[in-house]
N, C-alpha and C positions, 0 to 999 in steps of 0.2 A: 242706349240706343244711334244710329249714326244721323244726324239732323241731314242727310240728303236723301235719307228715304222719304218717297211720294207715297202720300195718300189722297183718295179721289174721296171728295164728298160734295154729292149733288154737284158735278162737273167744276168744282176747284181744288185744285191741285194745291195741298199743304205739307210742309214739311212736319217736324216735331215742333220745333219753335215757335211755329205758327198755331198750331195747335194748342200748346201748352199756352201763348196770350190768350186767344179767344176762350178758353176755359176758364183763366182765369178773369178775362171780361165779363163774363156771363158768371162766374161764382162768387161776384161781388154782392148781388143779390138785390143794388141797388138801381131801380130801372132810371132814374134821374141823374145818376153818376157815369156817365159815358165818356167822360175827359181823363186822359191820363199823361204823364210823361212816360216817354221813352224809358226813362233812369228809374222810373218806377218800375217799369213794366220788366224792366230786365234785373232787378232787386226781386221782386214778388214771385217771378216765375224762373229764379236760380238762373242766368243766362248773363254773361259779358256783355257789356252796354253793345259792341259793333254788332254781337249775334242777334240782339233784340234789335236793333237798327236796319238789318237785313230784311228780320223778319217782319217789320213795320213795313217797309217798303214792298216787299210781296204781299201783305195784305190789302196796303194801298192802291198795287195796282189789279186786285181780285175786287174792290170797291169796298172790301170790310169793316176800314177804318181810315179816315182822312186827316189831312197835315191840320192843325189850329192855330198855327203860330207857335211863339216862342215866350215863354216865360224868364222871365229874370234871373228868379229863382232854382226853379226847375229844368229850364233849357226846352227842348223840343218835347210840342205836345200833342196829341192825338185825339180824336172823335172818334165815337162810332156813332154813322147816320142812323137814322129810322131804318130804311129799310134793311142796312145791315145788322141790326138788332132786332128784326125780324128773321133773316135770315139763320142767325146763331141759333135763336130760340128752337127756330124749326129744326136744325140738323143737331143740337145737343147731345142726345144721344148717340150719334156718334161721335163728334169730337170729345164729350167724357169717357166713352169707350176705348177710344185712340190714346187718349191723356192717359188714363189706367193702365192701359198693355205696356205704354211708353216709361212710365215713373218704375223705373227697377229700384229707387228705393226704398219700394213698399213692399218687397220683396225679400227673401232671406235666399243663401246660396242654394239651398235643398228646391226651391220652387222656380226657380231658372232654369231653364232649358240651356242647353250647352250644343253649340252646335259643332 
């Protein structure tokens, strides 16, 4: 799926990489774990670090994550503010549906429509 495809969720315009990151953040299931390194998010979402960095920068512009300094071992860190965590929880159904739709690794060739 082309990462440049834009999806609108509650007035936020997100691409595939941003949706993947939000889905991962919500799927950790740890309410008190709201701090990640950009490198960790890239690895967990199967993204190049440059793509994860661009997605994080856009999520920062949306107010869904914010910079949280630099860790000597992990590099650039980001966190999810309380209001963003509430937004993610309110919109997780749409985020999850788009994540599933875009994850073509879940389907074999007979289940994927060709244009």
